[in-house]
N, CA, C, O and CB atoms as a CASP TS submission, in Angstrom:
PFRMAT TS
TARGET T0000
AUTHOR 0000-0000-0000
METHOD Language model
MODEL 1
PARENT N/A
ATOM      1  N   UNK     1      39.169  22.161 -15.283  1.00  0.00           N
ATOM      2  CA  UNK     1      39.557  21.747 -16.616  1.00  0.00           C
ATOM      3  C   UNK     1      38.712  20.537 -17.029  1.00  0.00           C
ATOM      4  O   UNK     1      38.475  19.642 -16.218  1.00  0.00           O
ATOM      5  CB  UNK     1      41.076  21.415 -16.673  1.00  0.00           C
ATOM      6  N   UNK     2      38.268  20.508 -18.253  1.00  0.00           N
ATOM      7  CA  UNK     2      37.458  19.406 -18.734  1.00  0.00           C
ATOM      8  C   UNK     2      38.318  18.193 -19.067  1.00  0.00           C
ATOM      9  O   UNK     2      39.533  18.300 -19.234  1.00  0.00           O
ATOM     10  CB  UNK     2      36.659  19.835 -19.953  1.00  0.00           C
ATOM     11  N   UNK     3      37.676  17.062 -19.159  1.00  0.00           N
ATOM     12  CA  UNK     3      38.382  15.820 -19.474  1.00  0.00           C
ATOM     13  C   UNK     3      39.064  15.922 -20.835  1.00  0.00           C
ATOM     14  O   UNK     3      40.179  15.432 -21.012  1.00  0.00           O
ATOM     15  CB  UNK     3      37.411  14.624 -19.454  1.00  0.00           C
ATOM     16  N   UNK     4      38.405  16.547 -21.778  1.00  0.00           N
ATOM     17  CA  UNK     4      38.990  16.701 -23.116  1.00  0.00           C
ATOM     18  C   UNK     4      40.281  17.503 -23.051  1.00  0.00           C
ATOM     19  O   UNK     4      41.275  17.138 -23.678  1.00  0.00           O
ATOM     20  CB  UNK     4      37.993  17.384 -24.067  1.00  0.00           C
ATOM     21  N   UNK     5      40.266  18.585 -22.301  1.00  0.00           N
ATOM     22  CA  UNK     5      41.473  19.414 -22.164  1.00  0.00           C
ATOM     23  C   UNK     5      42.598  18.645 -21.484  1.00  0.00           C
ATOM     24  O   UNK     5      43.758  18.740 -21.883  1.00  0.00           O
ATOM     25  CB  UNK     5      41.160  20.690 -21.370  1.00  0.00           C
ATOM     26  N   UNK     6      42.247  17.887 -20.460  1.00  0.00           N
ATOM     27  CA  UNK     6      43.256  17.077 -19.766  1.00  0.00           C
ATOM     28  C   UNK     6      43.839  16.025 -20.698  1.00  0.00           C
ATOM     29  O   UNK     6      45.040  15.756 -20.662  1.00  0.00           O
ATOM     30  CB  UNK     6      42.647  16.401 -18.523  1.00  0.00           C
ATOM     31  N   UNK     7      43.003  15.435 -21.524  1.00  0.00           N
ATOM     32  CA  UNK     7      43.468  14.412 -22.462  1.00  0.00           C
ATOM     33  C   UNK     7      44.426  15.017 -23.474  1.00  0.00           C
ATOM     34  O   UNK     7      45.484  14.450 -23.748  1.00  0.00           O
ATOM     35  CB  UNK     7      42.280  13.753 -23.183  1.00  0.00           C
ATOM     36  N   UNK     8      44.058  16.175 -24.035  1.00  0.00           N
ATOM     37  CA  UNK     8      44.948  16.842 -24.981  1.00  0.00           C
ATOM     38  C   UNK     8      46.282  17.190 -24.329  1.00  0.00           C
ATOM     39  O   UNK     8      47.326  17.058 -24.968  1.00  0.00           O
ATOM     40  CB  UNK     8      44.287  18.106 -25.532  1.00  0.00           C
ATOM     41  N   UNK     9      46.270  17.623 -23.095  1.00  0.00           N
ATOM     42  CA  UNK     9      47.505  17.966 -22.390  1.00  0.00           C
ATOM     43  C   UNK     9      48.393  16.734 -22.222  1.00  0.00           C
ATOM     44  O   UNK     9      49.613  16.824 -22.360  1.00  0.00           O
ATOM     45  CB  UNK     9      47.187  18.582 -21.017  1.00  0.00           C
ATOM     46  N   UNK    10      47.792  15.602 -21.930  1.00  0.00           N
ATOM     47  CA  UNK    10      48.566  14.362 -21.768  1.00  0.00           C
ATOM     48  C   UNK    10      49.128  13.878 -23.099  1.00  0.00           C
ATOM     49  O   UNK    10      50.245  13.364 -23.154  1.00  0.00           O
ATOM     50  CB  UNK    10      47.695  13.265 -21.144  1.00  0.00           C
ATOM     51  N   UNK    11      48.358  14.041 -24.167  1.00  0.00           N
ATOM     52  CA  UNK    11      48.803  13.583 -25.488  1.00  0.00           C
ATOM     53  C   UNK    11      50.050  14.331 -25.940  1.00  0.00           C
ATOM     54  O   UNK    11      50.898  13.758 -26.624  1.00  0.00           O
ATOM     55  CB  UNK    11      47.685  13.762 -26.519  1.00  0.00           C
ATOM     56  N   UNK    12      50.172  15.590 -25.570  1.00  0.00           N
ATOM     57  CA  UNK    12      51.333  16.397 -25.980  1.00  0.00           C
ATOM     58  C   UNK    12      52.651  15.824 -25.456  1.00  0.00           C
ATOM     59  O   UNK    12      53.708  16.043 -26.047  1.00  0.00           O
ATOM     60  CB  UNK    12      51.169  17.833 -25.490  1.00  0.00           C
ATOM     61  N   UNK    13      52.582  15.091 -24.346  1.00  0.00           N
ATOM     62  CA  UNK    13      53.803  14.618 -23.700  1.00  0.00           C
ATOM     63  C   UNK    13      54.139  13.160 -23.979  1.00  0.00           C
ATOM     64  O   UNK    13      55.039  12.615 -23.340  1.00  0.00           O
ATOM     65  CB  UNK    13      53.689  14.813 -22.237  1.00  0.00           C
ATOM     66  N   UNK    14      53.448  12.511 -24.908  1.00  0.00           N
ATOM     67  CA  UNK    14      53.730  11.089 -25.138  1.00  0.00           C
ATOM     68  C   UNK    14      54.476  10.904 -26.456  1.00  0.00           C
ATOM     69  O   UNK    14      54.482  11.773 -27.327  1.00  0.00           O
ATOM     70  CB  UNK    14      52.420  10.265 -25.143  1.00  0.00           C
ATOM     71  N   UNK    15      55.101   9.741 -26.562  1.00  0.00           N
ATOM     72  CA  UNK    15      55.870   9.436 -27.775  1.00  0.00           C
ATOM     73  C   UNK    15      54.926   8.987 -28.891  1.00  0.00           C
ATOM     74  O   UNK    15      53.736   8.763 -28.668  1.00  0.00           O
ATOM     75  CB  UNK    15      56.936   8.339 -27.491  1.00  0.00           C
ATOM     76  N   UNK    16      55.477   8.863 -30.074  1.00  0.00           N
ATOM     77  CA  UNK    16      54.681   8.448 -31.232  1.00  0.00           C
ATOM     78  C   UNK    16      54.138   7.035 -31.041  1.00  0.00           C
ATOM     79  O   UNK    16      52.987   6.770 -31.389  1.00  0.00           O
ATOM     80  CB  UNK    16      55.522   8.522 -32.517  1.00  0.00           C
ATOM     81  N   UNK    17      54.935   6.135 -30.502  1.00  0.00           N
ATOM     82  CA  UNK    17      54.467   4.760 -30.303  1.00  0.00           C
ATOM     83  C   UNK    17      53.342   4.711 -29.259  1.00  0.00           C
ATOM     84  O   UNK    17      52.391   3.943 -29.403  1.00  0.00           O
ATOM     85  CB  UNK    17      55.640   3.852 -29.865  1.00  0.00           C
ATOM     86  N   UNK    18      53.455   5.525 -28.225  1.00  0.00           N
ATOM     87  CA  UNK    18      52.386   5.594 -27.228  1.00  0.00           C
ATOM     88  C   UNK    18      51.127   6.214 -27.832  1.00  0.00           C
ATOM     89  O   UNK    18      50.007   5.806 -27.523  1.00  0.00           O
ATOM     90  CB  UNK    18      52.845   6.405 -26.000  1.00  0.00           C
ATOM     91  N   UNK    19      51.331   7.203 -28.694  1.00  0.00           N
ATOM     92  CA  UNK    19      50.203   7.840 -29.371  1.00  0.00           C
ATOM     93  C   UNK    19      49.477   6.828 -30.247  1.00  0.00           C
ATOM     94  O   UNK    19      48.247   6.791 -30.262  1.00  0.00           O
ATOM     95  CB  UNK    19      50.680   9.038 -30.216  1.00  0.00           C
ATOM     96  N   UNK    20      50.227   6.010 -30.975  1.00  0.00           N
ATOM     97  CA  UNK    20      49.638   4.984 -31.828  1.00  0.00           C
ATOM     98  C   UNK    20      48.884   3.954 -30.989  1.00  0.00           C
ATOM     99  O   UNK    20      47.799   3.522 -31.378  1.00  0.00           O
ATOM    100  CB  UNK    20      50.724   4.295 -32.670  1.00  0.00           C
ATOM    101  N   UNK    21      49.434   3.559 -29.857  1.00  0.00           N
ATOM    102  CA  UNK    21      48.749   2.612 -28.967  1.00  0.00           C
ATOM    103  C   UNK    21      47.426   3.204 -28.465  1.00  0.00           C
ATOM    104  O   UNK    21      46.411   2.512 -28.398  1.00  0.00           O
ATOM    105  CB  UNK    21      49.659   2.240 -27.767  1.00  0.00           C
ATOM    106  N   UNK    22      47.455   4.471 -28.120  1.00  0.00           N
ATOM    107  CA  UNK    22      46.226   5.138 -27.678  1.00  0.00           C
ATOM    108  C   UNK    22      45.193   5.189 -28.789  1.00  0.00           C
ATOM    109  O   UNK    22      44.005   4.973 -28.549  1.00  0.00           O
ATOM    110  CB  UNK    22      46.531   6.549 -27.191  1.00  0.00           C
ATOM    111  N   UNK    23      45.639   5.474 -29.996  1.00  0.00           N
ATOM    112  CA  UNK    23      44.729   5.516 -31.142  1.00  0.00           C
ATOM    113  C   UNK    23      44.099   4.147 -31.375  1.00  0.00           C
ATOM    114  O   UNK    23      42.895   4.043 -31.612  1.00  0.00           O
ATOM    115  CB  UNK    23      45.473   5.984 -32.410  1.00  0.00           C
ATOM    116  N   UNK    24      44.920   3.092 -31.307  1.00  0.00           N
ATOM    117  CA  UNK    24      44.393   1.733 -31.497  1.00  0.00           C
ATOM    118  C   UNK    24      43.392   1.385 -30.395  1.00  0.00           C
ATOM    119  O   UNK    24      42.373   0.748 -30.666  1.00  0.00           O
ATOM    120  CB  UNK    24      45.546   0.700 -31.514  1.00  0.00           C
ATOM    121  N   UNK    25      43.666   1.790 -29.179  1.00  0.00           N
ATOM    122  CA  UNK    25      42.760   1.535 -28.059  1.00  0.00           C
ATOM    123  C   UNK    25      41.416   2.218 -28.293  1.00  0.00           C
ATOM    124  O   UNK    25      40.363   1.612 -28.095  1.00  0.00           O
ATOM    125  CB  UNK    25      43.384   2.023 -26.736  1.00  0.00           C
ATOM    126  N   UNK    26      41.454   3.464 -28.710  1.00  0.00           N
ATOM    127  CA  UNK    26      40.215   4.198 -28.996  1.00  0.00           C
ATOM    128  C   UNK    26      39.456   3.531 -30.133  1.00  0.00           C
ATOM    129  O   UNK    26      38.232   3.419 -30.081  1.00  0.00           O
ATOM    130  CB  UNK    26      40.518   5.670 -29.351  1.00  0.00           C
ATOM    131  N   UNK    27      40.168   3.093 -31.150  1.00  0.00           N
ATOM    132  CA  UNK    27      39.529   2.419 -32.290  1.00  0.00           C
ATOM    133  C   UNK    27      38.836   1.128 -31.842  1.00  0.00           C
ATOM    134  O   UNK    27      37.730   0.833 -32.294  1.00  0.00           O
ATOM    135  CB  UNK    27      40.575   2.107 -33.388  1.00  0.00           C
ATOM    136  N   UNK    28      39.471   0.368 -30.968  1.00  0.00           N
ATOM    137  CA  UNK    28      38.877  -0.876 -30.456  1.00  0.00           C
ATOM    138  C   UNK    28      37.628  -0.578 -29.638  1.00  0.00           C
ATOM    139  O   UNK    28      36.622  -1.274 -29.770  1.00  0.00           O
ATOM    140  CB  UNK    28      39.896  -1.654 -29.601  1.00  0.00           C
ATOM    141  N   UNK    29      37.680   0.438 -28.801  1.00  0.00           N
ATOM    142  CA  UNK    29      36.516   0.809 -27.987  1.00  0.00           C
ATOM    143  C   UNK    29      35.336   1.185 -28.884  1.00  0.00           C
ATOM    144  O   UNK    29      34.212   0.736 -28.658  1.00  0.00           O
ATOM    145  CB  UNK    29      36.865   1.985 -27.041  1.00  0.00           C
ATOM    146  N   UNK    30      35.593   1.998 -29.889  1.00  0.00           N
ATOM    147  CA  UNK    30      34.517   2.438 -30.780  1.00  0.00           C
ATOM    148  C   UNK    30      33.962   1.276 -31.598  1.00  0.00           C
ATOM    149  O   UNK    30      32.763   1.246 -31.876  1.00  0.00           O
ATOM    150  CB  UNK    30      35.018   3.541 -31.716  1.00  0.00           C
ATOM    151  N   UNK    31      34.795   0.327 -31.985  1.00  0.00           N
ATOM    152  CA  UNK    31      34.348  -0.806 -32.793  1.00  0.00           C
ATOM    153  C   UNK    31      33.494  -1.772 -31.972  1.00  0.00           C
ATOM    154  O   UNK    31      32.618  -2.440 -32.522  1.00  0.00           O
ATOM    155  CB  UNK    31      35.553  -1.544 -33.383  1.00  0.00           C
ATOM    156  N   UNK    32      33.738  -1.854 -30.667  1.00  0.00           N
ATOM    157  CA  UNK    32      33.024  -2.808 -29.821  1.00  0.00           C
ATOM    158  C   UNK    32      31.794  -2.233 -29.138  1.00  0.00           C
ATOM    159  O   UNK    32      31.103  -2.940 -28.404  1.00  0.00           O
ATOM    160  CB  UNK    32      33.947  -3.339 -28.786  1.00  0.00           C
ATOM    161  N   UNK    33      31.514  -0.954 -29.375  1.00  0.00           N
ATOM    162  CA  UNK    33      30.316  -0.361 -28.780  1.00  0.00           C
ATOM    163  C   UNK    33      29.078  -0.987 -29.397  1.00  0.00           C
ATOM    164  O   UNK    33      29.040  -1.237 -30.602  1.00  0.00           O
ATOM    165  CB  UNK    33      30.300   1.174 -28.972  1.00  0.00           C
ATOM    166  N   UNK    34      28.062  -1.243 -28.573  1.00  0.00           N
ATOM    167  CA  UNK    34      26.822  -1.759 -29.163  1.00  0.00           C
ATOM    168  C   UNK    34      26.176  -0.674 -30.009  1.00  0.00           C
ATOM    169  O   UNK    34      26.127   0.494 -29.625  1.00  0.00           O
ATOM    170  CB  UNK    34      25.841  -2.249 -28.063  1.00  0.00           C
ATOM    171  N   UNK    35      25.694  -1.079 -31.143  1.00  0.00           N
ATOM    172  CA  UNK    35      25.038  -0.127 -32.027  1.00  0.00           C
ATOM    173  C   UNK    35      23.633   0.135 -31.518  1.00  0.00           C
ATOM    174  O   UNK    35      22.869  -0.800 -31.277  1.00  0.00           O
ATOM    175  CB  UNK    35      25.008  -0.646 -33.483  1.00  0.00           C
ATOM    176  N   UNK    36      23.294   1.394 -31.358  1.00  0.00           N
ATOM    177  CA  UNK    36      21.991   1.780 -30.841  1.00  0.00           C
ATOM    178  C   UNK    36      21.031   1.930 -32.010  1.00  0.00           C
ATOM    179  O   UNK    36      21.260   2.712 -32.932  1.00  0.00           O
ATOM    180  CB  UNK    36      22.079   3.096 -30.018  1.00  0.00           C
ATOM    181  N   UNK    37      19.967   1.171 -31.949  1.00  0.00           N
ATOM    182  CA  UNK    37      18.958   1.247 -32.992  1.00  0.00           C
ATOM    183  C   UNK    37      17.911   2.267 -32.591  1.00  0.00           C
ATOM    184  O   UNK    37      17.669   2.499 -31.406  1.00  0.00           O
ATOM    185  CB  UNK    37      18.313  -0.134 -33.247  1.00  0.00           C
ATOM    186  N   UNK    38      17.309   2.859 -33.569  1.00  0.00           N
ATOM    187  CA  UNK    38      16.266   3.818 -33.299  1.00  0.00           C
ATOM    188  C   UNK    38      15.014   3.070 -32.864  1.00  0.00           C
ATOM    189  O   UNK    38      14.345   2.427 -33.673  1.00  0.00           O
ATOM    190  CB  UNK    38      15.989   4.698 -34.536  1.00  0.00           C
ATOM    191  N   UNK    39      14.709   3.164 -31.584  1.00  0.00           N
ATOM    192  CA  UNK    39      13.578   2.438 -31.034  1.00  0.00           C
ATOM    193  C   UNK    39      12.255   2.979 -31.540  1.00  0.00           C
ATOM    194  O   UNK    39      11.288   2.228 -31.666  1.00  0.00           O
ATOM    195  CB  UNK    39      13.609   2.491 -29.532  1.00  0.00           C
ATOM    196  N   UNK    40      12.198   4.236 -31.824  1.00  0.00           N
ATOM    197  CA  UNK    40      10.944   4.848 -32.228  1.00  0.00           C
ATOM    198  C   UNK    40      10.444   4.270 -33.546  1.00  0.00           C
ATOM    199  O   UNK    40       9.243   4.052 -33.706  1.00  0.00           O
ATOM    200  CB  UNK    40      11.108   6.353 -32.346  1.00  0.00           C
ATOM    201  N   UNK    41      11.340   4.019 -34.486  1.00  0.00           N
ATOM    202  CA  UNK    41      10.917   3.468 -35.768  1.00  0.00           C
ATOM    203  C   UNK    41      10.313   2.086 -35.587  1.00  0.00           C
ATOM    204  O   UNK    41       9.268   1.774 -36.156  1.00  0.00           O
ATOM    205  CB  UNK    41      12.094   3.405 -36.741  1.00  0.00           C
ATOM    206  N   UNK    42      10.979   1.263 -34.789  1.00  0.00           N
ATOM    207  CA  UNK    42      10.481  -0.092 -34.569  1.00  0.00           C
ATOM    208  C   UNK    42       9.176  -0.063 -33.781  1.00  0.00           C
ATOM    209  O   UNK    42       8.255  -0.828 -34.067  1.00  0.00           O
ATOM    210  CB  UNK    42      11.530  -0.938 -33.831  1.00  0.00           C
ATOM    211  N   UNK    43       9.102   0.807 -32.804  1.00  0.00           N
ATOM    212  CA  UNK    43       7.891   0.915 -32.005  1.00  0.00           C
ATOM    213  C   UNK    43       6.737   1.370 -32.887  1.00  0.00           C
ATOM    214  O   UNK    43       5.622   0.865 -32.762  1.00  0.00           O
ATOM    215  CB  UNK    43       8.095   1.889 -30.825  1.00  0.00           C
ATOM    216  N   UNK    44       6.993   2.303 -33.758  1.00  0.00           N
ATOM    217  CA  UNK    44       5.954   2.811 -34.643  1.00  0.00           C
ATOM    218  C   UNK    44       5.429   1.700 -35.545  1.00  0.00           C
ATOM    219  O   UNK    44       4.220   1.559 -35.727  1.00  0.00           O
ATOM    220  CB  UNK    44       6.489   3.976 -35.486  1.00  0.00           C
ATOM    221  N   UNK    45       6.340   0.915 -36.107  1.00  0.00           N
ATOM    222  CA  UNK    45       5.925  -0.187 -36.978  1.00  0.00           C
ATOM    223  C   UNK    45       5.119  -1.226 -36.205  1.00  0.00           C
ATOM    224  O   UNK    45       4.128  -1.752 -36.711  1.00  0.00           O
ATOM    225  CB  UNK    45       7.150  -0.849 -37.625  1.00  0.00           C
ATOM    226  N   UNK    46       5.546  -1.517 -34.983  1.00  0.00           N
ATOM    227  CA  UNK    46       4.819  -2.478 -34.159  1.00  0.00           C
ATOM    228  C   UNK    46       3.425  -1.997 -33.805  1.00  0.00           C
ATOM    229  O   UNK    46       2.464  -2.766 -33.817  1.00  0.00           O
ATOM    230  CB  UNK    46       5.590  -2.763 -32.897  1.00  0.00           C
ATOM    231  N   UNK    47       3.329  -0.720 -33.491  1.00  0.00           N
ATOM    232  CA  UNK    47       2.022  -0.148 -33.145  1.00  0.00           C
ATOM    233  C   UNK    47       1.105  -0.167 -34.356  1.00  0.00           C
ATOM    234  O   UNK    47      -0.066  -0.529 -34.241  1.00  0.00           O
ATOM    235  CB  UNK    47       2.176   1.295 -32.613  1.00  0.00           C
ATOM    236  N   UNK    48       1.617   0.213 -35.498  1.00  0.00           N
ATOM    237  CA  UNK    48       0.796   0.188 -36.720  1.00  0.00           C
ATOM    238  C   UNK    48       0.329  -1.221 -37.035  1.00  0.00           C
ATOM    239  O   UNK    48      -0.817  -1.425 -37.437  1.00  0.00           O
ATOM    240  CB  UNK    48       1.582   0.755 -37.912  1.00  0.00           C
ATOM    241  N   UNK    49       1.204  -2.185 -36.856  1.00  0.00           N
ATOM    242  CA  UNK    49       0.838  -3.573 -37.101  1.00  0.00           C
ATOM    243  C   UNK    49      -0.245  -4.037 -36.139  1.00  0.00           C
ATOM    244  O   UNK    49      -1.203  -4.691 -36.550  1.00  0.00           O
ATOM    245  CB  UNK    49       2.060  -4.472 -36.984  1.00  0.00           C
ATOM    246  N   UNK    50      -0.100  -3.702 -34.857  1.00  0.00           N
ATOM    247  CA  UNK    50      -1.097  -4.103 -33.860  1.00  0.00           C
ATOM    248  C   UNK    50      -2.436  -3.427 -34.121  1.00  0.00           C
ATOM    249  O   UNK    50      -3.484  -4.065 -34.020  1.00  0.00           O
ATOM    250  CB  UNK    50      -0.608  -3.766 -32.447  1.00  0.00           C
ATOM    251  N   UNK    51      -2.409  -2.163 -34.450  1.00  0.00           N
ATOM    252  CA  UNK    51      -3.656  -1.434 -34.701  1.00  0.00           C
ATOM    253  C   UNK    51      -4.360  -1.924 -35.961  1.00  0.00           C
ATOM    254  O   UNK    51      -5.586  -1.868 -36.048  1.00  0.00           O
ATOM    255  CB  UNK    51      -3.377   0.058 -34.817  1.00  0.00           C
ATOM    256  N   UNK    52      -3.599  -2.399 -36.927  1.00  0.00           N
ATOM    257  CA  UNK    52      -4.227  -2.879 -38.161  1.00  0.00           C
ATOM    258  C   UNK    52      -5.019  -4.163 -37.932  1.00  0.00           C
ATOM    259  O   UNK    52      -5.911  -4.487 -38.716  1.00  0.00           O
ATOM    260  CB  UNK    52      -3.168  -3.110 -39.233  1.00  0.00           C
ATOM    261  N   UNK    53      -4.703  -4.896 -36.864  1.00  0.00           N
ATOM    262  CA  UNK    53      -5.423  -6.142 -36.562  1.00  0.00           C
ATOM    263  C   UNK    53      -6.702  -5.912 -35.764  1.00  0.00           C
ATOM    264  O   UNK    53      -7.514  -6.824 -35.611  1.00  0.00           O
ATOM    265  CB  UNK    53      -4.521  -7.084 -35.796  1.00  0.00           C
ATOM    266  N   UNK    54      -6.881  -4.699 -35.260  1.00  0.00           N
ATOM    267  CA  UNK    54      -8.091  -4.405 -34.487  1.00  0.00           C
ATOM    268  C   UNK    54      -9.290  -4.286 -35.419  1.00  0.00           C
ATOM    269  O   UNK    54      -9.211  -3.668 -36.481  1.00  0.00           O
ATOM    270  CB  UNK    54      -7.917  -3.105 -33.666  1.00  0.00           C
ATOM    271  N   UNK    55     -10.395  -4.887 -35.005  1.00  0.00           N
ATOM    272  CA  UNK    55     -11.595  -4.812 -35.833  1.00  0.00           C
ATOM    273  C   UNK    55     -12.637  -3.886 -35.233  1.00  0.00           C
ATOM    274  O   UNK    55     -13.580  -3.484 -35.915  1.00  0.00           O
ATOM    275  CB  UNK    55     -12.185  -6.194 -36.025  1.00  0.00           C
ATOM    276  N   UNK    56     -12.476  -3.548 -33.970  1.00  0.00           N
ATOM    277  CA  UNK    56     -13.465  -2.706 -33.307  1.00  0.00           C
ATOM    278  C   UNK    56     -12.877  -1.394 -32.852  1.00  0.00           C
ATOM    279  O   UNK    56     -11.954  -0.857 -33.465  1.00  0.00           O
ATOM    280  CB  UNK    56     -14.060  -3.427 -32.132  1.00  0.00           C
ATOM    281  N   UNK    57     -13.422  -0.891 -31.776  1.00  0.00           N
ATOM    282  CA  UNK    57     -13.013   0.382 -31.205  1.00  0.00           C
ATOM    283  C   UNK    57     -11.833   0.169 -30.255  1.00  0.00           C
ATOM    284  O   UNK    57     -11.885  -0.709 -29.394  1.00  0.00           O
ATOM    285  CB  UNK    57     -14.194   1.054 -30.467  1.00  0.00           C
ATOM    286  N   UNK    58     -10.779   0.959 -30.403  1.00  0.00           N
ATOM    287  CA  UNK    58      -9.586   0.831 -29.563  1.00  0.00           C
ATOM    288  C   UNK    58      -9.930   1.065 -28.096  1.00  0.00           C
ATOM    289  O   UNK    58      -9.394   0.386 -27.220  1.00  0.00           O
ATOM    290  CB  UNK    58      -8.498   1.821 -30.018  1.00  0.00           C
ATOM    291  N   UNK    59     -10.798   1.999 -27.825  1.00  0.00           N
ATOM    292  CA  UNK    59     -11.204   2.289 -26.443  1.00  0.00           C
ATOM    293  C   UNK    59     -11.822   1.065 -25.790  1.00  0.00           C
ATOM    294  O   UNK    59     -11.539   0.774 -24.628  1.00  0.00           O
ATOM    295  CB  UNK    59     -12.197   3.460 -26.405  1.00  0.00           C
ATOM    296  N   UNK    60     -12.661   0.346 -26.522  1.00  0.00           N
ATOM    297  CA  UNK    60     -13.293  -0.859 -25.980  1.00  0.00           C
ATOM    298  C   UNK    60     -12.249  -1.921 -25.639  1.00  0.00           C
ATOM    299  O   UNK    60     -12.364  -2.601 -24.619  1.00  0.00           O
ATOM    300  CB  UNK    60     -14.313  -1.425 -26.980  1.00  0.00           C
ATOM    301  N   UNK    61     -11.227  -2.067 -26.492  1.00  0.00           N
ATOM    302  CA  UNK    61     -10.163  -3.038 -26.220  1.00  0.00           C
ATOM    303  C   UNK    61      -9.376  -2.654 -24.969  1.00  0.00           C
ATOM    304  O   UNK    61      -9.008  -3.524 -24.179  1.00  0.00           O
ATOM    305  CB  UNK    61      -9.217  -3.146 -27.425  1.00  0.00           C
ATOM    306  N   UNK    62      -9.117  -1.380 -24.784  1.00  0.00           N
ATOM    307  CA  UNK    62      -8.364  -0.920 -23.605  1.00  0.00           C
ATOM    308  C   UNK    62      -9.168  -1.171 -22.338  1.00  0.00           C
ATOM    309  O   UNK    62      -8.631  -1.670 -21.349  1.00  0.00           O
ATOM    310  CB  UNK    62      -8.014   0.586 -23.726  1.00  0.00           C
ATOM    311  N   UNK    63     -10.437  -0.832 -22.363  1.00  0.00           N
ATOM    312  CA  UNK    63     -11.299  -1.050 -21.190  1.00  0.00           C
ATOM    313  C   UNK    63     -11.391  -2.533 -20.877  1.00  0.00           C
ATOM    314  O   UNK    63     -11.321  -2.920 -19.710  1.00  0.00           O
ATOM    315  CB  UNK    63     -12.712  -0.466 -21.427  1.00  0.00           C
ATOM    316  N   UNK    64     -11.546  -3.361 -21.881  1.00  0.00           N
ATOM    317  CA  UNK    64     -11.640  -4.805 -21.675  1.00  0.00           C
ATOM    318  C   UNK    64     -10.339  -5.350 -21.076  1.00  0.00           C
ATOM    319  O   UNK    64     -10.381  -6.191 -20.178  1.00  0.00           O
ATOM    320  CB  UNK    64     -11.957  -5.521 -23.006  1.00  0.00           C
ATOM    321  N   UNK    65      -9.200  -4.887 -21.556  1.00  0.00           N
ATOM    322  CA  UNK    65      -7.913  -5.354 -21.038  1.00  0.00           C
ATOM    323  C   UNK    65      -7.736  -4.943 -19.587  1.00  0.00           C
ATOM    324  O   UNK    65      -7.199  -5.716 -18.794  1.00  0.00           O
ATOM    325  CB  UNK    65      -6.759  -4.805 -21.884  1.00  0.00           C
ATOM    326  N   UNK    66      -8.171  -3.757 -19.224  1.00  0.00           N
ATOM    327  CA  UNK    66      -8.074  -3.311 -17.847  1.00  0.00           C
ATOM    328  C   UNK    66      -8.970  -4.144 -16.939  1.00  0.00           C
ATOM    329  O   UNK    66      -8.571  -4.504 -15.831  1.00  0.00           O
ATOM    330  CB  UNK    66      -8.438  -1.838 -17.741  1.00  0.00           C
ATOM    331  N   UNK    67     -10.161  -4.446 -17.397  1.00  0.00           N
ATOM    332  CA  UNK    67     -11.088  -5.235 -16.598  1.00  0.00           C
ATOM    333  C   UNK    67     -10.562  -6.654 -16.390  1.00  0.00           C
ATOM    334  O   UNK    67     -10.773  -7.241 -15.329  1.00  0.00           O
ATOM    335  CB  UNK    67     -12.463  -5.273 -17.265  1.00  0.00           C
ATOM    336  N   UNK    68      -9.883  -7.205 -17.387  1.00  0.00           N
ATOM    337  CA  UNK    68      -9.310  -8.548 -17.272  1.00  0.00           C
ATOM    338  C   UNK    68      -8.185  -8.591 -16.228  1.00  0.00           C
ATOM    339  O   UNK    68      -7.989  -9.613 -15.570  1.00  0.00           O
ATOM    340  CB  UNK    68      -8.776  -9.014 -18.638  1.00  0.00           C
ATOM    341  N   UNK    69      -7.456  -7.494 -16.077  1.00  0.00           N
ATOM    342  CA  UNK    69      -6.364  -7.451 -15.112  1.00  0.00           C
ATOM    343  C   UNK    69      -6.869  -7.316 -13.678  1.00  0.00           C
ATOM    344  O   UNK    69      -6.167  -7.688 -12.738  1.00  0.00           O
ATOM    345  CB  UNK    69      -5.431  -6.304 -15.438  1.00  0.00           C
ATOM    346  N   UNK    70      -8.068  -6.792 -13.507  1.00  0.00           N
ATOM    347  CA  UNK    70      -8.597  -6.554 -12.166  1.00  0.00           C
ATOM    348  C   UNK    70      -9.174  -7.785 -11.574  1.00  0.00           C
ATOM    349  O   UNK    70      -9.664  -7.757 -10.445  1.00  0.00           O
ATOM    350  CB  UNK    70      -9.630  -5.484 -12.185  1.00  0.00           C
TER
END
């Protein structure tokens, strides 16, 4: 049996006040969840910004950065 089915089975046997407490608990959990931002949009904007500052060939910059790390 799935968790959802088990939860529905338990809900059938509780009182209205217990049901309301459960609803409030779920509402609090959902309100306190961290909001997930779309990383791809921000990454895309950052990449476009970085690439716009390049004056030469991107390949040359990559090779130079690798050589500096070695």
